[in-house]
N, C-alpha and C positions, 0 to 999 in steps of 0.2 A: 504493497499500499506502498504511493504516494503520496505528501504533503506539499501544494501551494501556499503563499500566502502573499495576499496581497491587499498593498495600502492605499484605500481612495481617500482618505481619510483630505478633507477640502478638497472633494467634488459637489459638484454638486445635485441634488437627486434631477435625472433618474441614471446619472453616469455609475453611482455604484453598480447599478440592478446591472445594467449596459457591460461595464466592465467583467461582475460576474458573469453573464453569458457566454461570453469570449472567455473565461478564462475555464471555466467549467467545461466545455467544448477540448478542449486540452488534456482534460485526464479522463485515464479509464474508468470504467465501472468499480469503483468499490475504492476510488483514491478520494481525499481530502481537498475544499478547498476553504480555505483560512481569511476570510474577508474584514475588515477593520475598516469604519468607514465613522462620519459622523453627520449625516442625514440622518435626519428623524424619521422622513416617510419610507426610509430605507426595511425599518423596523417592521414594516408591516408589508411591502413589494419584495422585498426579498424570499422571508419566507412563503407567500404564495407564489410567487414562480416556483420554487424547488420543489413545493409538492404539487403544482400542478406540470409540472418536467418531468415528475419520478425522484427527485430525491429529497431525502431526508436531511433534515437544520437537526445536529448529531447535541453543540453546544450552542449557547447563546446566552453571553456577556455582558453586560454594561461595564465600560472601562474605564471611562472619564464623567465626565459633569455631562459630556455630549458626547461618547464618543458610544463605541459597538463592536465589539466580535462574534462573529458566528464562524460554527462551523459548519459545513454541506456536506454528504459523503454523496459520491454522482452513484444515480443509481441507473 
């Protein structure tokens, strides 16, 4: 299992979601994408997209006042 780290802090929505979609395409099934972001909208948009695309959010945490970290396992 490989892990890809993606830091989109400072990017306005919808760019964290767009970058997550691009990044996960480079991964094999079972690999993990770790994305850090500071766009509040992405806390809803990224998990929704992941579920619809057949991926699994395995970890989600707030790491700062307005920063989050999410792990997505490619399905």
